[in-house]
N, C-alpha and C positions, 0 to 999 in steps of 0.2 A: 942502149936506154933502157929502164927499167918501168916497166910497170906499176904504178899504184893503183889502193882499193884503197877508195876512201868512201868515207861515210856521211851519210846525210842526216842530221842532226836538227828535226823542226824542236824547238825553245818557242813554246805559245803564254806571253805575257799578257795577266787580265790586268796591263796599267796601273799607269799611276793615277792617282787623286786628287793633282792639278787644275785636270779639267770642273771637276765638279765644284774644288774651291773655286774658282773661279765666278759659274754660273751662282755662286749663293752670295757672293762676295758684287755681283749684281745682281742682282735679285734682292737685294740688303737698302744698296745704296738709290733702285729705283721706286723701294716700298718709302725712302728716307725723300727721296725729292720728292712727294707724288703728297705724302704729310702733309711737308714745306708748303709746296702750292694750294692747296684746298684752303689751308688756314691764311693763308692770304699774308706769308711773310716775303715773299717774290716781285706782290703786285703791288704792296705799298698803296692803297687807295683804301680811303677810311667809310666803308657803309655808313651811313646814318637815316636809319628808320625811324620816320615819326606819325605813330598814328592818332589820329585824334576823333575822339567819340563826338558823334552830339552832343546836343547841348542833351537835357531829357526835361520832358515835359511830364506833367501828369493828365496819368487820363481823365476822358472828360467825363461830364458828369451824366450820366445815362437820363434819356429824356422820362419824361415825368407821362404815365402810365394815359391812357386815353379817357376820360370823360365816358362813365356804360353808354352804352345807345337805352333808350328810355325802354321798357318792357312792353309787350304787344300788351293792351286791354281783354282784358279775360271777352269769351262770349256769352253774347250774350244767351240768359234764360233759355232753354230751346225751348219753339213756342205747345200750345202741349195742343197733343193729340187730337180731332174730334172725334166719337164715342159713337 
């Protein structure tokens, strides 16, 4: 039998881009689905918001000022001092 020498060859492959394509497609599908979900496309519900403000009223009239108190009488003339 003859002995044959064999060489080991290591091939380095960076891989394909198929995985990244799949990730991008899934991300786009999630983004479109999220948009449709948030916009209410899948819910079929009708949200009706009625806001009614209370009727406007005129401000109350300010109270009339109170009548001024009568002034205190002037003090009497001082008594003359004895001299």
